[in-house]
Structures are given as C-alpha cells and as structure tokens.
C-alpha positions as CSV (number, residue, x, y, z in Angstrom):
1,M,0.0,0.1,-0.1
2,N,1.1,3.5,-0.8
3,R,0.6,6.5,1.5
4,Y,-0.4,9.9,0.0
5,M,-0.4,13.4,1.6
6,V,-3.6,15.1,0.3
7,E,-3.7,19.0,0.3
8,V,-7.3,20.0,0.2
9,T,-8.3,23.6,-0.5
10,I,-11.8,24.8,-0.6
11,S,-13.3,27.6,-2.3
12,G,-16.2,29.1,-4.0
13,V,-18.8,27.8,-1.5
14,D,-20.7,30.3,0.7
15,R,-21.1,29.9,4.3
16,N,-24.6,28.6,4.5
17,Q,-23.8,25.9,1.7
18,F,-20.6,24.9,3.8
19,E,-22.6,24.5,7.0
20,A,-25.3,22.4,5.1
21,L,-22.8,20.2,3.7
22,A,-20.3,19.9,6.6
23,A,-22.3,17.2,8.6
24,R,-22.6,14.8,5.6
25,E,-18.8,15.6,5.0
26,Q,-18.1,14.4,8.6
27,E,-20.0,11.3,8.0
28,V,-17.9,10.3,4.9
29,V,-14.8,11.2,6.8
30,A,-15.8,8.9,9.6
31,E,-16.6,6.0,7.3
32,L,-13.3,6.4,5.4
33,T,-11.2,6.7,8.7
34,Q,-13.1,3.5,10.0
35,T,-12.2,1.6,6.8
36,G,-8.5,2.7,7.1
37,F,-8.4,4.8,4.2
38,I,-7.8,8.0,6.1
39,E,-5.0,7.6,8.7
40,Q,-4.8,11.2,9.9
41,I,-6.5,14.5,9.3
42,Y,-5.5,18.1,10.0
43,V,-8.0,20.9,9.2
44,Q,-6.7,24.6,8.9
45,N,-7.9,26.9,11.6
46,D,-10.0,29.0,9.1
47,L,-11.6,25.8,7.5
48,T,-10.6,26.7,4.0
49,G,-8.6,23.3,3.8
50,A,-7.1,20.3,5.2
51,Y,-4.2,17.9,5.1
52,L,-4.9,14.2,5.1
53,I,-2.7,11.3,5.2
54,V,-4.4,8.4,3.3
55,K,-3.4,4.8,2.5
56,E,-4.4,3.1,-0.9
57,R,-2.7,1.3,-4.0
58,D,-2.8,4.1,-6.5
59,E,-3.7,7.9,-7.0
60,S,-6.7,7.2,-9.3
61,Y,-8.4,5.2,-6.2
62,V,-7.7,8.2,-4.0
63,R,-9.2,10.7,-6.2
64,E,-12.2,8.3,-6.6
65,Q,-12.8,8.4,-2.9
66,F,-12.4,12.1,-2.6
67,N,-15.1,12.3,-5.2
68,R,-17.7,11.0,-2.5
69,F,-17.2,14.1,-0.3
70,P,-20.1,16.5,-0.6
71,L,-17.8,19.5,-0.6
72,F,-16.0,17.9,-3.6
73,P,-17.2,20.3,-6.2
74,Y,-15.4,23.0,-4.3
75,M,-12.3,21.2,-3.7
76,A,-8.9,21.5,-5.1
77,L,-6.7,18.4,-4.5
78,K,-2.9,18.1,-4.5
79,L,-1.5,14.5,-4.0
80,V,2.0,13.8,-3.0
81,Q,3.1,10.2,-2.7
82,L,5.0,9.6,0.6
83,Q,8.0,7.3,1.2
84,T,8.6,5.8,4.8
85,L,12.5,6.4,5.6
86,S,13.9,3.5,7.6
C-alpha cells in the first residue's frame, strides 16, 4: 500500500452551503477513517482546507474516494506520494 498526503483547498462555497454540507462531510470522513483509508487529518483553523494522510494502492483510487465528499465540487486536491524512511 502507498501513502499519500492530500492537500485539500476549499473555495467558492458560501457559508450557508458549507454548513449544510459539513455534517454529511463528517459522515464520509468517519466512514473512510473506519475503513483505514484516512489515517490522519488536519484541518486549517480557518476551515478553508485540510491535510490528510491516506493509504491506498494508487492515486486514481484516492481521487475516486474524494469524489464521494459532499464538498468535492469546491475542492482542489494536490496529492503527494509519501515514502517511509527507515
């Protein structure tokens, strides 16, 4: 399995839309964390983005999983494949 750091930037969503989608967003995060896809998540203080460490075989599957997020239409993703140093 590969690990990726995913930088998520959110823009173009107004506050009311964001609040309406946030609860459903948290449900998807909880599900993907429980399945082991999301290992760690860090949210920016201003809520305009996040950094996630995810584990999966390939980048296309990672992008496919992010497509499930209710806020996906407002997201820009940057993926970096990580390597463990030993």
